[in-house]
C-alpha positions in Angstrom: 179.5 127.2 129.8 180.9 126.1 126.6 184.0 128.4 127.0 184.6 127.1 130.5 184.5 123.3 129.4 186.7 124.0 126.5 189.2 125.8 128.7 189.1 122.9 131.3 190.0 120.6 128.4 192.8 122.8 127.4 194.4 122.7 130.9 194.3 119.0 130.9 195.8 118.7 127.4 199.2 119.4 129.2 199.3 116.1 131.1 196.7 113.8 129.4 199.1 112.2 126.9 200.8 109.9 129.5 197.4 109.0 130.9 196.3 107.7 127.5 199.8 106.1 126.9 199.1 103.9 130.2 195.9 102.4 128.9 197.1 101.7 125.3 194.4 103.2 123.2 193.6 101.9 119.8 194.7 103.5 116.7 191.8 105.9 116.3 192.7 106.2 112.6 192.0 102.7 111.8 188.4 102.4 110.6 188.2 98.8 112.2 188.5 100.3 115.7 184.9 101.6 115.9 185.1 101.4 119.7 187.6 100.9 122.5 187.6 97.7 124.4 185.9 97.2 127.8 189.2 96.9 129.5 190.6 100.0 127.9 187.4 101.8 128.9 187.6 100.8 132.4 191.3 101.8 132.6 190.4 105.2 131.4 187.5 105.3 133.7 189.8 104.5 136.8 192.3 107.4 135.8 189.3 109.8 135.3 187.9 108.8 138.7 191.1 109.6 140.6 191.3 112.9 138.8 187.7 113.6 139.8 188.3 112.7 143.5 191.3 115.1 143.6 189.4 118.1 142.1 185.6 117.7 142.9 183.9 117.4 146.3 182.1 114.2 146.6 179.5 113.5 149.2 181.2 111.2 151.8 178.2 109.8 153.6 177.4 106.0 153.7 173.7 106.6 153.9 173.7 108.5 150.8 176.2 106.2 149.2 173.9 103.2 149.9 171.0 104.8 148.4 172.6 105.8 145.0 174.3 102.4 144.7 171.0 100.5 145.6 169.1 102.6 143.1 171.8 102.3 140.4 172.1 98.5 140.8 168.4 98.2 140.9 168.3 99.5 137.2 171.4 97.8 136.2 169.9 94.5 137.1 167.3 95.0 134.4 170.0 95.6 131.6 170.8 93.1 129.0 174.5 94.2 129.3 175.7 92.7 132.5 179.4 92.7 131.9 179.9 96.3 133.0 181.0 97.1 136.5 179.2 100.4 137.5 180.2 102.8 140.3 177.7 105.4 141.3 178.8 108.4 143.4 177.3 111.8 144.3 179.0 115.1 143.8 178.4 117.8 146.5 177.1 120.6 144.1 173.6 122.2 144.2 173.5 122.5 140.3 171.3 120.0 138.5 173.7 117.6 136.8 174.7 114.1 136.1 177.3 112.4 133.9 178.6 109.0 132.8 182.4 108.5 132.3 184.2 105.7 130.7 184.1 102.2 132.6 180.7 102.7 134.2 181.3 105.6 136.5 178.1 107.6 137.0 177.9 110.7 139.0 174.9 112.5 140.2 175.0 115.9 141.7 173.3 116.5 145.0 171.2 119.3 143.5 169.7 116.8 141.1 168.3 114.9 144.0 167.2 117.9 146.0 165.5 119.4 143.0 163.5 116.1 142.1 159.9 115.6 143.1 160.1 111.7 142.9 162.6 108.9 143.2 161.4 108.0 139.7 162.7 111.2 138.4 166.2 110.5 139.8 166.0 107.0 138.5 165.2 108.3 134.9 168.3 110.3 134.9 170.4 107.4 136.3 168.8 105.1 133.7 169.6 107.4 130.9 173.4 107.5 132.0 173.5 103.7 132.5 172.2 103.5 128.9 175.0 105.6 127.5 177.5 103.1 129.1 175.7 99.9 128.0 175.1 101.0 124.5 179.0 102.0 124.4 178.2 105.6 123.4 181.2 106.9 125.5 183.3 104.3 123.9 182.1 105.2 120.2 182.5 108.9 121.0 186.2 108.2 122.2 186.9 106.2 119.1 185.4 108.8 116.8 187.8 111.6 117.9 190.3 112.5 115.3 193.7 111.0 115.3 195.4 114.0 116.8 193.5 113.7 120.1 194.3 109.9 120.6 197.0 110.8 123.4 194.8 113.2 125.1 191.5 111.2 125.4 191.6 110.2 129.2 192.4 113.7 130.2 189.7 115.3 127.9 187.0 113.1 129.3 188.0 114.2 132.9 188.2 117.9 131.8 184.8 117.9 130.1 183.2 116.7 133.6 185.4 118.9 135.8 184.5 121.9 133.4 180.8 121.3 133.6 181.3 121.2 137.5 183.4 124.3 137.7 183.7 126.3 134.4 185.3 129.3 136.2 188.1 126.9 137.5 188.6 125.6 134.0 188.9 129.1 132.6 191.3 130.2 135.4 193.7 127.3 134.9 193.6 126.8 131.2 196.8 126.9 129.2 195.3 126.4 125.8 191.8 126.5 124.2 190.5 123.6 122.4 188.2 124.4 119.4 184.6 123.4 119.3 185.2 120.6 116.9 187.0 118.5 119.6 184.3 119.1 122.1 181.6 118.2 119.6 183.3 115.0 118.9 182.9 114.0 122.4 179.3 115.3 122.9 176.6 112.7 122.6 174.8 112.7 119.2 171.0 113.4 119.0 170.8 109.7 117.9 172.6 108.5 121.0 170.5 110.6 123.3 167.3 109.1 122.0 168.6 105.8 122.2 169.7 106.4 125.9 166.2 107.6 126.5 164.6 104.5 125.0 166.9 102.1 126.7 166.7 104.0 130.0 162.9 104.2 130.0 162.8 100.3 129.5 165.0 100.0 132.5 162.7 102.2 134.4 159.8 100.0 133.6 161.5 96.7 134.3 162.9 98.1 137.6 159.5 99.2 139.0 159.9 102.9 138.5 157.4 105.3 136.6 158.6 105.7 133.1 156.6 108.8 132.8 159.0 110.6 135.1 161.6 110.7 132.3 159.6 113.2 130.1 158.3 114.9 133.3 161.9 115.8 134.3 162.8 116.9 130.9 159.9 119.2 131.0 161.1 120.7 134.4 164.5 121.2 133.1 163.3 122.9 130.0 161.0 125.1 132.1 163.9 126.1 134.4 166.0 127.1 131.3 163.4 129.7 130.5 163.0 131.4 133.8 166.6 131.4 135.0 169.4 133.3 133.7 171.7 130.3 133.9 169.9 127.0 132.7 170.5 123.7 134.5 174.1 122.2 134.0 172.4 119.0 132.7 171.2 120.9 129.6 174.8 121.8 128.3 175.7 117.9 128.1 172.2 116.6 127.5 170.3 119.1 125.3 166.4 118.7 125.8 164.3 119.8 122.8 160.6 119.9 122.4 160.7 116.8 120.1 162.8 114.9 122.5 160.3 115.5 125.1 157.4 114.5 122.9 159.2 111.5 121.9 159.8 110.5 125.5 156.1 111.0 126.3 155.0 109.0 123.5 157.3 106.0 124.6 156.0 106.4 128.1 152.4 106.1 127.1 152.8 102.8 125.5 153.6 101.4 129.1 150.5 100.7 131.5 150.0 103.4 134.1 151.0 102.4 137.6 151.5 104.5 140.8 154.8 104.3 142.3 155.4 105.1 145.8 158.7 106.8 146.8 161.0 104.8 149.2 161.8 105.9 152.6 165.4 105.8 151.7 164.8 108.4 148.9 162.8 110.7 151.2 165.3 110.7 154.0 168.4 111.1 151.7 166.8 114.0 149.8 166.0 115.7 153.2 169.6 115.0 154.4 171.2 116.4 151.3 169.0 119.6 151.6 170.5 120.2 154.9 174.1 119.4 154.1 174.0 121.7 151.1 172.3 124.5 153.1 174.9 127.0 154.1 172.9 128.3 157.0 171.5 125.7 159.3 168.9 128.2 160.7 167.4 128.3 157.2 167.3 124.5 156.9 165.5 124.6 160.6 162.8 127.0 159.2 162.3 125.0 156.0 161.8 121.9 157.7 159.8 123.2 160.5 157.3 124.4 158.0 157.4 121.1 156.2 156.6 119.3 159.4 153.5 121.4 159.9 152.2 121.2 156.5 153.5 118.0 155.0 151.6 114.9 153.9 151.8 111.8 156.1 154.2 110.2 153.6 156.6 113.2 153.9 156.5 113.6 157.7 159.3 111.2 158.5 161.5 113.0 155.9 160.6 116.4 157.4 161.2 115.2 160.9 164.6 113.7 159.8 165.7 116.8 158.0 164.6 119.1 161.0 166.6 116.7 163.3 169.9 117.1 161.2 169.3 120.8 160.9 168.9 121.0 164.7 172.1 119.0 165.0 174.0 121.5 162.7 172.6 124.5 164.5 173.8 123.1 167.9 170.4 122.3 169.3 171.3 118.7 170.1 168.6 118.0 172.7 165.7 118.9 170.2 167.6 116.7 167.6 167.9 113.9 170.1 164.1 113.9 170.7 163.4 113.8 167.0 165.8 111.0 166.3 164.3 108.8 169.1 160.8 109.3 167.8 162.1 108.4 164.3 163.7 105.2 165.8 160.5 104.3 167.6 158.6 104.3 164.3 161.4 102.8 162.1 163.5 100.6 164.3 165.2 98.8 161.4 166.5 102.1 160.0 170.3 101.8 160.6 170.9 105.4 159.5 168.6 106.8 162.3 170.4 104.7 165.1 173.7 106.1 163.8 172.4 109.7 163.7 171.3 109.2 167.4 174.7 107.8 168.3 176.6 110.7 166.8 174.1 113.0 168.4 174.9 111.7 171.9 178.7 111.6 171.2 178.4 115.4 170.2 176.6 116.0 173.4 179.4 114.6 175.5 177.5 111.4 176.2 180.4 109.1 175.1 179.3 106.0 176.8 175.7 106.2 175.5 176.9 106.8 171.9 179.2 103.7 172.3 176.2 101.7 173.7 174.0 102.6 170.8 176.7 101.7 168.2 177.6 98.4 170.1 173.9 97.4 170.4 173.2 98.4 166.6 176.4 96.6 165.5 175.2 93.3 167.0 171.9 93.6 165.2 173.4 94.7 161.9 176.8 93.3 161.6 179.0 94.5 158.7 176.9 97.6 158.1 179.1 100.2 156.5 177.3 103.2 158.3 177.8 101.6 161.7 181.3 100.3 161.0 182.4 104.0 160.1 180.6 105.5 163.1 181.5 103.0 165.7 185.2 102.8 164.9 185.5 106.6 165.1 183.6 106.7 168.4 186.1 103.9 169.7 189.0 106.1 168.7 187.6 109.0 170.4 187.1 106.8 173.5 190.8 105.7 173.3 189.8 102.1 172.3 192.0 102.1 169.3 192.7 98.4 169.3 188.9 97.6 169.3 188.3 100.0 166.6 191.0 98.2 164.4 189.0 94.9 165.3 185.7 96.6 163.9 187.5 98.0 160.8 189.4 94.7 160.1 186.3 92.6 160.5 184.6 94.6 157.9 187.7 94.5 155.6 187.6 90.6 155.5 184.5 90.9 153.5 184.6 94.5 151.8 187.1 96.8 150.4 187.9 99.7 152.6 187.1 103.2 151.2 189.2 106.5 151.7 187.3 107.3 154.9 187.8 103.8 156.5 191.5 104.0 155.5 191.7 107.3 157.3 190.1 105.9 160.5 192.4 102.9 160.3 195.4 105.3 160.2 194.1 107.2 163.2 193.5 103.9 165.1 197.1 102.8 164.5 198.5 106.0 165.4 196.7 105.8 168.6 197.6 102.2 169.3 201.3 103.1 169.0 201.9 101.7 165.5 203.2 104.6 163.5 204.3 102.4 160.4 201.0 100.9 159.9 199.3 104.2 160.5 201.4 105.7 157.5 200.5 102.7 155.3 197.0 103.2 155.8 197.0 106.9 155.3 198.9 106.2 152.1 195.8 104.3 150.8 193.6 107.1 152.0 195.5 109.6 149.9 195.7 107.2 146.9 192.0 106.8 146.7 191.5 110.6 146.8 193.7 110.9 143.8 196.7 112.4 145.7 199.4 110.0 144.6 202.3 112.3 145.7 201.0 112.3 149.1 200.6 108.5 149.2 204.1 108.0 148.2 205.4 110.4 150.9 203.4 108.3 153.5 204.9 105.2 152.4 208.4 106.6 152.5 207.7 107.7 156.3 206.4 104.2 156.8 209.6 102.7 155.5 211.6 104.9 157.9 209.5 103.8 160.8 208.9 100.1 160.1 211.9 98.8 162.0 213.2 95.2 161.2 209.8 93.8 160.2 210.8 91.8 157.0 207.1 91.2 156.0 206.0 94.7 156.4 209.1 96.3 154.8 208.4 93.9 151.8 204.8 95.2 151.6 205.8 98.9 151.9 208.7 98.4 149.3 206.3 96.6 146.8 203.4 99.2 147.2 205.9 102.2 146.8 207.2 100.7 143.6 203.6 100.4 142.3 202.8 104.1 143.0 206.0 105.5 141.9 205.6 103.7 138.6 202.1 104.9 138.3 203.2 108.6 139.0 205.9 108.3 136.3 203.3 107.1 133.8 200.8 109.8 134.6 203.2 112.7 135.4 202.3 116.1 133.9 205.1 117.2 131.6 207.0 120.4 132.3 
């Protein structure tokens, strides 16, 4: 693993200097610069995140996104450091891993959630990563790197994360090998790990989670490292020792015991991720069929939901439909269940019924991202592109659009006979996914098809210049 991460770092060294130049990093050789500023850290994080989106598969599911964002901000709300803007996201990878990057970007592998036994275990890892950000451990590690690495720091951070996700890819693409000294400078120190444990555990307690979940999860990881040829990825960046577990247990025992019930959102999302990461839908059907027969009352809804999704993926839509309707009858306010039923109807060829469910649910829960995405997509399928644009634009008046919604907007404009706006929307889709070259190309196409619309041409020209300037600053040298 160490070799894979170092090789990935080497590959990024070829282009990282221009990334660092863009954010104007401080002079690391100056002892007065013990950390980088919040603005600089955020700028590095934004560059890092675009690189991650272009190289690592993220889970694009609004139900999963809502869960991890809600859990993350529930913990952040208990922090004394409220001046950080956090972004939480899920990487589609069965490996048990999580990481924090500059600027408050925190990634959690889907495998960490599916391997967890409680919501508090997931929260313990997220709280630990939040603490690394709020305690400025990342900024300190960046500032502690030697002077020769200043111009490579943004790329190195991205390479370390990419390397932990895909060490083989890092080895295959490496053009140079960075020594262990550089990697060690960016690893968290033992003191930082203990501080993140301490601060994270307090966040768990204050947010209403079980602090004992942190040492329990550490023990699970340590046990896994004994019985498997390849230990959990999380251990490569967050070494768990016996003393660290004992210290975490001692801290947890200072808090009064309380029983914490897992939320329905956690149980449903964990079931969904287990299906989505299972290559064979039939295996998922077998797994959740057994869970449905033997599960406890608290887990029955999750087993039923997992089985319904598995049926859907296996092409058994009628059986899935029945389970979705049973779940909605039990949990009528759960928007994700309504959306799942609507999608099931659409896949079964029942276009009008799917649209009806989406329209009715959107009236009850206006502005819900899950419904906005699903309803807009269904309207496009039904050749109601203008209505789809109304749904998307209504959401955009209050919220920022993500890459998926920009793609839907592009599809809607294309069907509505407005190719210029379609190219503009598609450009933003590519940009948010880290594909700046494709984004520029779409704007060039938009310019060719914009006609005499002065306002739109001005928009295109201004945005095109922004992206071209950014590409110049972040271009990989020959």
